[in-house]
A tleap script that builds the chain and sets N, CA, C and O, in Angstrom:
source leaprc.protein.ff14SB
mol = sequence {
  NMET GLU ASN PRO HIE ALA GLU ARG GLN ALA
  VAL LEU LEU GLU ARG ILE LEU LYS ASN THR
  SER LYS CYS THR GLU THR ILE LEU GLU LEU
  ASN LYS ASN LEU GLU GLU ILE VAL GLN ALA
  ASN TYR HIE LEU GLN THR ALA ALA ASN LEU
  SER MET GLN TYR ARG LYS ASN VAL GLN TYR
  ASN LEU SER SER ALA LYS GLY HIE THR GLN
  HIE ARG CALA
}
set mol.1.N position { 177.360 -20.457 -40.658 }
set mol.1.CA position { 177.170 -20.535 -42.276 }
set mol.1.C position { 176.428 -19.460 -41.853 }
set mol.1.O position { 176.470 -19.462 -40.623 }
set mol.2.N position { 175.411 -18.044 -42.480 }
set mol.2.CA position { 175.142 -17.336 -42.128 }
set mol.2.C position { 173.469 -17.768 -42.398 }
set mol.2.O position { 173.006 -18.853 -42.750 }
set mol.3.N position { 172.850 -16.615 -42.120 }
set mol.3.CA position { 171.488 -16.880 -42.222 }
set mol.3.C position { 170.884 -16.386 -43.421 }
set mol.3.O position { 170.908 -15.208 -43.778 }
set mol.4.N position { 170.137 -17.696 -44.256 }
set mol.4.CA position { 170.077 -16.759 -45.273 }
set mol.4.C position { 168.702 -16.135 -45.413 }
set mol.4.O position { 168.341 -15.545 -46.432 }
set mol.5.N position { 167.977 -16.296 -44.355 }
set mol.5.CA position { 167.279 -15.090 -43.971 }
set mol.5.C position { 167.296 -13.781 -44.064 }
set mol.5.O position { 166.539 -12.955 -44.576 }
set mol.6.N position { 168.782 -13.702 -43.193 }
set mol.6.CA position { 169.067 -12.597 -42.759 }
set mol.6.C position { 169.615 -11.606 -43.818 }
set mol.6.O position { 169.460 -10.385 -43.777 }
set mol.7.N position { 170.427 -12.458 -44.986 }
set mol.7.CA position { 170.582 -12.139 -46.767 }
set mol.7.C position { 169.420 -11.840 -46.965 }
set mol.7.O position { 169.278 -10.624 -46.838 }
set mol.8.N position { 168.172 -12.542 -47.310 }
set mol.8.CA position { 167.380 -11.735 -48.603 }
set mol.8.C position { 166.508 -10.521 -47.585 }
set mol.8.O position { 165.953 -9.639 -48.241 }
set mol.9.N position { 166.355 -10.430 -45.962 }
set mol.9.CA position { 165.946 -9.416 -45.388 }
set mol.9.C position { 167.122 -8.381 -45.726 }
set mol.9.O position { 166.666 -7.333 -46.185 }
set mol.10.N position { 168.579 -8.405 -45.612 }
set mol.10.CA position { 169.419 -7.123 -46.460 }
set mol.10.C position { 168.996 -6.867 -47.757 }
set mol.10.O position { 168.321 -5.875 -48.031 }
set mol.11.N position { 169.334 -7.665 -48.546 }
set mol.11.CA position { 169.077 -6.932 -49.919 }
set mol.11.C position { 167.681 -6.769 -50.413 }
set mol.11.O position { 167.640 -6.407 -51.589 }
set mol.12.N position { 166.362 -6.961 -49.753 }
set mol.12.CA position { 165.365 -6.690 -49.779 }
set mol.12.C position { 165.210 -4.745 -49.166 }
set mol.12.O position { 164.580 -3.828 -49.692 }
set mol.13.N position { 165.849 -4.747 -48.230 }
set mol.13.CA position { 166.020 -3.734 -47.454 }
set mol.13.C position { 166.599 -2.707 -48.085 }
set mol.13.O position { 166.229 -1.534 -48.070 }
set mol.14.N position { 168.019 -3.427 -48.945 }
set mol.14.CA position { 168.731 -2.280 -50.223 }
set mol.14.C position { 167.748 -1.736 -51.165 }
set mol.14.O position { 167.657 -0.526 -51.374 }
set mol.15.N position { 166.817 -2.848 -51.885 }
set mol.15.CA position { 166.484 -2.512 -52.460 }
set mol.15.C position { 165.191 -1.614 -51.889 }
set mol.15.O position { 165.322 -0.555 -52.504 }
set mol.16.N position { 164.235 -1.509 -51.196 }
set mol.16.CA position { 163.835 -0.797 -50.801 }
set mol.16.C position { 164.364 0.708 -49.905 }
set mol.16.O position { 163.679 1.717 -49.730 }
set mol.17.N position { 165.203 0.562 -49.626 }
set mol.17.CA position { 166.396 2.494 -49.531 }
set mol.17.C position { 166.436 2.928 -50.600 }
set mol.17.O position { 166.356 4.156 -50.607 }
set mol.18.N position { 166.537 2.416 -51.666 }
set mol.18.CA position { 167.368 3.021 -52.888 }
set mol.18.C position { 165.550 3.151 -53.457 }
set mol.18.O position { 164.991 4.215 -53.721 }
set mol.19.N position { 165.155 2.287 -53.503 }
set mol.19.CA position { 163.336 2.879 -54.438 }
set mol.19.C position { 163.257 4.339 -53.441 }
set mol.19.O position { 162.849 5.440 -53.810 }
set mol.20.N position { 163.792 3.956 -52.054 }
set mol.20.CA position { 163.105 5.378 -51.434 }
set mol.20.C position { 163.447 6.475 -51.767 }
set mol.20.O position { 162.705 7.455 -51.827 }
set mol.21.N position { 164.728 6.438 -52.051 }
set mol.21.CA position { 165.798 7.639 -52.338 }
set mol.21.C position { 165.609 8.211 -53.305 }
set mol.21.O position { 165.942 9.391 -53.417 }
set mol.22.N position { 164.964 7.464 -54.365 }
set mol.22.CA position { 164.564 7.895 -55.933 }
set mol.22.C position { 163.364 8.724 -55.625 }
set mol.22.O position { 163.270 9.928 -55.860 }
set mol.23.N position { 162.413 7.929 -55.049 }
set mol.23.CA position { 160.748 8.638 -54.593 }
set mol.23.C position { 160.960 9.446 -54.342 }
set mol.23.O position { 160.313 10.342 -54.884 }
set mol.24.N position { 162.003 9.843 -53.345 }
set mol.24.CA position { 162.023 11.458 -52.713 }
set mol.24.C position { 162.759 12.028 -53.327 }
set mol.24.O position { 162.925 13.113 -52.769 }
set mol.25.N position { 163.683 11.916 -54.699 }
set mol.25.CA position { 164.114 12.897 -55.229 }
set mol.25.C position { 163.255 13.228 -56.541 }
set mol.25.O position { 163.445 14.257 -57.189 }
set mol.26.N position { 162.260 12.234 -56.885 }
set mol.26.CA position { 161.188 12.513 -57.547 }
set mol.26.C position { 160.175 13.867 -56.593 }
set mol.26.O position { 160.047 15.062 -56.855 }
set mol.27.N position { 159.777 13.291 -55.804 }
set mol.27.CA position { 158.720 14.239 -55.443 }
set mol.27.C position { 160.019 15.787 -54.910 }
set mol.27.O position { 159.382 16.828 -54.749 }
set mol.28.N position { 161.204 15.916 -54.725 }
set mol.28.CA position { 162.021 16.539 -54.736 }
set mol.28.C position { 161.977 17.471 -55.871 }
set mol.28.O position { 161.975 18.700 -55.794 }
set mol.29.N position { 161.942 16.780 -56.890 }
set mol.29.CA position { 161.578 17.740 -58.266 }
set mol.29.C position { 161.004 17.836 -58.602 }
set mol.29.O position { 161.186 18.302 -59.726 }
set mol.30.N position { 159.442 17.562 -58.187 }
set mol.30.CA position { 158.020 17.604 -58.494 }
set mol.30.C position { 157.855 19.242 -57.818 }
set mol.30.O position { 157.826 20.270 -58.494 }
set mol.31.N position { 157.775 19.173 -56.563 }
set mol.31.CA position { 158.280 20.599 -55.399 }
set mol.31.C position { 158.876 21.984 -56.415 }
set mol.31.O position { 158.617 23.188 -56.400 }
set mol.32.N position { 159.694 21.212 -57.177 }
set mol.32.CA position { 160.414 22.738 -57.543 }
set mol.32.C position { 159.607 22.668 -58.513 }
set mol.32.O position { 158.652 23.435 -58.394 }
set mol.33.N position { 159.625 21.645 -60.016 }
set mol.33.CA position { 158.397 22.124 -60.742 }
set mol.33.C position { 157.111 22.724 -60.612 }
set mol.33.O position { 156.669 23.616 -61.337 }
set mol.34.N position { 156.425 22.082 -59.465 }
set mol.34.CA position { 155.150 23.251 -59.045 }
set mol.34.C position { 155.461 24.586 -57.839 }
set mol.34.O position { 154.820 25.315 -57.083 }
set mol.35.N position { 156.492 24.397 -58.140 }
set mol.35.CA position { 156.659 26.012 -57.297 }
set mol.35.C position { 157.424 27.223 -58.549 }
set mol.35.O position { 157.662 28.409 -58.322 }
set mol.36.N position { 157.641 26.594 -59.642 }
set mol.36.CA position { 157.655 27.135 -60.736 }
set mol.36.C position { 156.262 27.236 -61.626 }
set mol.36.O position { 156.290 27.914 -62.653 }
set mol.37.N position { 155.296 26.701 -61.314 }
set mol.37.CA position { 154.693 26.584 -62.003 }
set mol.37.C position { 153.044 27.221 -61.403 }
set mol.37.O position { 151.937 27.068 -61.919 }
set mol.38.N position { 153.501 28.084 -59.922 }
set mol.38.CA position { 152.642 28.620 -58.980 }
set mol.38.C position { 153.433 30.076 -59.232 }
set mol.38.O position { 152.678 31.033 -59.404 }
set mol.39.N position { 154.890 30.350 -59.273 }
set mol.39.CA position { 155.235 31.319 -59.944 }
set mol.39.C position { 154.598 32.140 -60.733 }
set mol.39.O position { 154.077 33.202 -60.393 }
set mol.40.N position { 154.637 31.464 -62.270 }
set mol.40.CA position { 154.558 31.160 -63.285 }
set mol.40.C position { 153.109 31.960 -63.266 }
set mol.40.O position { 152.789 32.988 -63.863 }
set mol.41.N position { 152.228 30.991 -62.226 }
set mol.41.CA position { 150.519 31.456 -62.433 }
set mol.41.C position { 150.520 32.683 -61.526 }
set mol.41.O position { 149.541 33.426 -61.590 }
set mol.42.N position { 151.151 32.867 -60.994 }
set mol.42.CA position { 151.324 34.869 -59.846 }
set mol.42.C position { 151.047 35.221 -60.964 }
set mol.42.O position { 149.958 35.229 -61.537 }
set mol.43.N position { 152.478 35.657 -61.450 }
set mol.43.CA position { 151.967 36.476 -62.851 }
set mol.43.C position { 150.872 36.621 -63.950 }
set mol.43.O position { 150.361 37.616 -64.465 }
set mol.44.N position { 150.743 35.678 -64.076 }
set mol.44.CA position { 149.297 35.301 -65.271 }
set mol.44.C position { 148.636 36.175 -64.255 }
set mol.44.O position { 148.474 37.375 -64.472 }
set mol.45.N position { 148.227 35.556 -63.076 }
set mol.45.CA position { 147.038 36.636 -62.615 }
set mol.45.C position { 146.717 37.706 -61.759 }
set mol.45.O position { 145.681 37.981 -61.154 }
set mol.46.N position { 148.298 38.495 -61.861 }
set mol.46.CA position { 148.249 39.971 -61.683 }
set mol.46.C position { 148.406 40.668 -63.088 }
set mol.46.O position { 148.254 41.890 -63.098 }
set mol.47.N position { 148.757 39.888 -64.539 }
set mol.47.CA position { 148.217 40.368 -65.373 }
set mol.47.C position { 147.178 39.954 -65.606 }
set mol.47.O position { 146.710 40.866 -66.288 }
set mol.48.N position { 146.392 39.171 -65.534 }
set mol.48.CA position { 144.982 38.922 -65.775 }
set mol.48.C position { 144.165 39.713 -64.790 }
set mol.48.O position { 143.057 39.207 -64.970 }
set mol.49.N position { 144.027 40.508 -63.989 }
set mol.49.CA position { 143.446 41.424 -63.062 }
set mol.49.C position { 143.864 42.731 -63.766 }
set mol.49.O position { 142.906 43.461 -64.020 }
set mol.50.N position { 145.146 43.222 -64.162 }
set mol.50.CA position { 145.122 44.418 -64.435 }
set mol.50.C position { 144.413 44.757 -66.168 }
set mol.50.O position { 143.991 45.761 -66.743 }
set mol.51.N position { 144.523 43.846 -66.390 }
set mol.51.CA position { 143.755 43.599 -67.969 }
set mol.51.C position { 142.311 44.056 -67.683 }
set mol.51.O position { 141.764 45.080 -68.093 }
set mol.52.N position { 141.638 42.761 -66.633 }
set mol.52.CA position { 140.252 43.127 -66.100 }
set mol.52.C position { 139.979 44.964 -65.858 }
set mol.52.O position { 139.215 45.769 -66.389 }
set mol.53.N position { 140.974 45.063 -64.846 }
set mol.53.CA position { 140.928 45.474 -64.550 }
set mol.53.C position { 140.487 47.647 -65.750 }
set mol.53.O position { 139.848 48.686 -65.579 }
set mol.54.N position { 141.228 47.129 -66.569 }
set mol.54.CA position { 141.657 48.047 -67.796 }
set mol.54.C position { 140.671 48.075 -68.521 }
set mol.54.O position { 140.204 49.102 -69.013 }
set mol.55.N position { 140.102 46.585 -68.716 }
set mol.55.CA position { 138.638 46.610 -69.331 }
set mol.55.C position { 136.934 47.539 -68.731 }
set mol.55.O position { 136.070 48.269 -69.215 }
set mol.56.N position { 137.262 46.907 -67.464 }
set mol.56.CA position { 136.310 48.370 -66.900 }
set mol.56.C position { 136.392 49.363 -66.405 }
set mol.56.O position { 135.484 49.758 -65.673 }
set mol.57.N position { 137.495 50.094 -66.634 }
set mol.57.CA position { 137.914 51.629 -66.762 }
set mol.57.C position { 137.192 51.220 -68.008 }
set mol.57.O position { 136.089 50.704 -67.831 }
set mol.58.N position { 137.539 51.333 -69.003 }
set mol.58.CA position { 137.266 51.385 -70.563 }
set mol.58.C position { 135.708 51.535 -70.310 }
set mol.58.O position { 135.070 52.587 -70.345 }
set mol.59.N position { 135.415 50.752 -70.149 }
set mol.59.CA position { 133.865 50.721 -70.132 }
set mol.59.C position { 133.301 52.021 -69.659 }
set mol.59.O position { 132.836 52.932 -70.343 }
set mol.60.N position { 133.443 51.928 -68.216 }
set mol.60.CA position { 133.673 53.080 -67.345 }
set mol.60.C position { 133.203 54.781 -68.274 }
set mol.60.O position { 132.228 55.523 -68.401 }
set mol.61.N position { 134.506 54.689 -68.685 }
set mol.61.CA position { 134.374 55.946 -69.923 }
set mol.61.C position { 133.637 55.925 -70.622 }
set mol.61.O position { 132.659 56.671 -70.574 }
set mol.62.N position { 133.859 54.985 -71.605 }
set mol.62.CA position { 132.392 54.620 -72.915 }
set mol.62.C position { 131.467 55.165 -72.218 }
set mol.62.O position { 131.356 56.378 -72.400 }
set mol.63.N position { 130.482 54.508 -71.186 }
set mol.63.CA position { 129.608 54.942 -71.000 }
set mol.63.C position { 129.256 56.538 -70.035 }
set mol.63.O position { 128.119 56.889 -69.720 }
set mol.64.N position { 130.520 57.304 -69.711 }
set mol.64.CA position { 130.210 59.060 -69.107 }
set mol.64.C position { 129.943 59.801 -70.525 }
set mol.64.O position { 129.223 60.790 -70.667 }
set mol.65.N position { 130.886 58.923 -71.862 }
set mol.65.CA position { 131.491 59.492 -73.111 }
set mol.65.C position { 130.107 59.322 -73.085 }
set mol.65.O position { 129.666 60.231 -72.383 }
set mol.66.N position { 129.225 58.642 -73.480 }
set mol.66.CA position { 128.320 58.359 -74.056 }
set mol.66.C position { 126.798 59.424 -73.363 }
set mol.66.O position { 125.936 60.068 -73.960 }
set mol.67.N position { 127.065 59.169 -71.797 }
set mol.67.CA position { 126.204 60.405 -71.016 }
set mol.67.C position { 126.707 62.045 -71.498 }
set mol.67.O position { 125.921 62.992 -71.513 }
set mol.68.N position { 127.736 62.116 -71.764 }
set mol.68.CA position { 128.152 63.030 -71.887 }
set mol.68.C position { 127.702 63.982 -73.202 }
set mol.68.O position { 127.762 65.205 -73.334 }
set mol.69.N position { 127.303 63.101 -73.974 }
set mol.69.CA position { 127.572 63.279 -75.159 }
set mol.69.C position { 125.873 63.316 -75.653 }
set mol.69.O position { 125.475 63.898 -76.662 }
set mol.70.N position { 124.985 62.532 -74.664 }
set mol.70.CA position { 123.783 62.413 -75.249 }
set mol.70.C position { 123.539 63.585 -74.270 }
set mol.70.O position { 122.402 63.828 -74.675 }
set mol.71.N position { 123.723 64.449 -73.344 }
set mol.71.CA position { 123.109 65.415 -72.900 }
set mol.71.C position { 123.627 66.689 -73.412 }
set mol.71.O position { 123.582 67.695 -72.703 }
set mol.72.N position { 124.183 66.716 -74.757 }
set mol.72.CA position { 124.731 68.228 -75.497 }
set mol.72.C position { 123.923 68.261 -76.386 }
set mol.72.O position { 123.992 69.074 -77.307 }
set mol.73.N position { 122.948 67.320 -76.260 }
set mol.73.CA position { 122.540 67.089 -77.929 }
set mol.73.C position { 120.965 67.506 -77.657 }
set mol.73.O position { 120.158 67.511 -78.587 }
savepdb mol mol.pdb
quit
């Protein structure tokens, strides 16, 4: 006669392993998605930096142009 306690432990262990495996798969998928988000944010940050620098350059050039116009008058 087999030990019912050992059978129950085996069933529980099997469930734990199955759930752990599912959890691991989910975490791997989450990591993959987070990597994609980080990559997308990197490109977005680059575009934002370029846009901000362009705006600063435009402001500087407009200020310079105003100064030149005032000196000529």
